C-alpha positions in Angstrom: -249.8 107.6 25.4 -246.8 109.5 27.0 -244.2 107.5 28.9 -241.5 108.5 31.3 -239.0 108.5 28.3 -241.1 110.9 26.5 -240.6 113.3 29.6 -236.8 112.8 29.9 -236.5 113.6 25.9 -238.5 116.8 26.4 -236.2 117.7 29.4 -233.2 116.9 27.3 -234.2 118.9 24.7 -235.1 121.7 27.1 -231.5 121.7 28.7 -229.8 121.7 25.2 -232.1 124.7 24.1 -231.3 126.6 27.2 -227.5 126.3 27.1 -227.4 127.3 23.4 -229.1 130.4 24.5 -226.4 130.7 27.0 -223.9 130.2 24.6 -225.3 132.9 22.3 -225.2 135.5 25.2 -221.7 135.1 25.8 -220.7 138.1 23.3 -222.7 140.4 25.4 -221.2 143.0 27.2 -222.2 143.3 31.0 -224.2 146.7 30.1 -225.9 144.9 27.1 -226.8 142.0 29.4 -228.5 144.3 31.8 -229.7 147.1 29.5 -233.3 147.9 29.9 -235.3 147.0 26.7 -238.8 146.8 25.8 -240.2 143.3 26.4 -242.0 141.2 29.1 -238.9 141.6 31.5 -236.6 144.7 31.7 -233.5 143.1 30.2 -232.0 140.2 28.8 -230.8 139.3 32.0 -234.2 139.6 33.8 -235.7 137.3 31.1 -232.7 134.7 31.4 -233.3 134.8 35.4 -237.2 134.3 34.8 -236.2 131.1 32.7 -234.0 130.0 35.6 -236.6 130.5 38.0 -239.3 128.6 36.2 -237.1 125.6 36.6 -236.3 126.1 40.0 -239.7 126.4 40.9 -241.2 123.6 38.8 -238.3 121.5 39.7 -238.8 122.1 43.3 -242.4 121.3 43.1 -241.7 118.0 41.5 -239.2 116.9 44.2 -241.2 118.6 47.0 -238.4 120.8 47.8 -240.5 123.8 48.3 -237.8 125.8 50.3 -235.8 126.8 47.6 -234.9 130.6 47.5 -236.2 132.3 44.6 -233.5 134.8 43.3 -233.8 138.3 42.2 -232.4 139.0 38.9 -230.0 141.8 40.8 -228.4 138.6 42.4 -226.9 137.8 38.6 -224.8 140.9 37.6 -223.0 138.6 35.1 -224.1 136.2 32.5 -221.9 133.5 34.1 -223.5 134.1 37.6 -226.9 132.8 36.1 -225.0 129.9 34.3 -223.6 128.9 37.2 -226.8 128.7 39.1 -229.0 127.4 36.3 -227.0 124.6 34.9 -227.0 122.5 38.1 -230.8 122.9 37.9 -231.1 122.0 34.5 -229.1 118.8 35.1 -231.2 117.8 38.1 -234.2 117.3 35.9 -233.5 113.5 35.4 -233.2 112.9 39.0 -236.3 115.0 39.7 -238.3 112.7 37.6 -236.9 109.2 39.4 -239.8 107.0 40.8 -242.4 108.9 39.2 -244.8 108.5 36.2 -246.2 110.9 33.6 -249.5 110.5 35.6 -247.9 111.0 39.0 -249.7 113.9 41.1 -247.7 117.0 41.6 -249.2 118.7 44.6 -248.2 122.3 45.3 -249.3 126.0 45.7 -249.1 128.8 43.1 -247.1 131.9 43.9 -250.5 133.4 45.1 -250.9 130.5 47.3 -253.9 128.7 45.4 -253.3 124.9 46.1 -253.1 122.8 43.0 -252.7 119.1 42.0 -251.0 118.8 38.3 -249.8 115.6 36.5 -246.0 115.3 36.2 -246.4 115.2 32.3 -248.3 118.5 32.2 -245.6 119.9 34.9 -243.0 119.1 32.1 -244.7 120.3 29.3 -245.5 123.5 31.1 -241.8 124.0 31.6 -240.6 123.1 28.3 -243.3 125.3 26.5 -242.6 128.1 29.0 -238.9 128.3 28.2 -239.7 128.2 24.3 -241.8 131.3 24.8 -238.9 133.3 26.6 -236.2 132.0 24.3 -238.0 133.5 21.2 -238.1 136.8 23.3 -234.7 136.5 24.0 -233.9 135.9 20.3 -235.9 139.5 19.4 -233.8 141.3 22.3 -230.5 139.9 20.9 -231.6 141.3 17.3 -232.4 144.7 19.0 -228.8 144.7 20.2 -227.6 143.5 16.9 -226.4 140.2 18.1 -227.3 136.7 16.7 -229.5 134.3 18.3 -228.8 130.6 17.6 -231.9 128.3 16.7 -233.2 126.3 19.4 -235.9 124.4 17.3 -236.8 120.9 18.5 -236.3 119.4 15.1 -232.6 120.8 15.0 -232.1 119.0 18.6 -233.6 115.8 17.1 -231.4 116.0 14.0 -228.3 116.9 16.3 -228.8 114.0 18.6 -229.8 111.7 15.4 -232.8 110.3 17.8 -234.0 107.2 15.9 -237.7 107.3 15.2 -240.1 104.3 14.6 -241.1 104.2 10.9 
């Protein structure tokens, strides 16, 4: 059975992995950051902004802060612009979970307006899984530009943090 600490752990990993991606993108020129490439989104910038928007939207649903402005990728001409906006959202996940349980009901409307009611545990798992998928795309896009990606595997985070596990 999942407890709240499990969700905090997933979100700590999520933060770590996304910050590693932002670090890996530092060597890109602004032209490379915004260059049109073939993927789910038109550029690395657009993919990173999509990740940021995912956190912004899901966290807003968890906190009932549904008035958040959803930014356009063009609002972020430079990597540092995305970083400045995204890091506070990544840092805000712990506060978003306060007073909730994994079974807490998150009531919201999808982007198409359909009413939904989802358990907090599933919202967190969706957020983390969605980001993992797109970080993989960013890895491919970086290779297309002949840059290196850093590994963001969960097990590397566990080893890095030396998280004790029951035997």
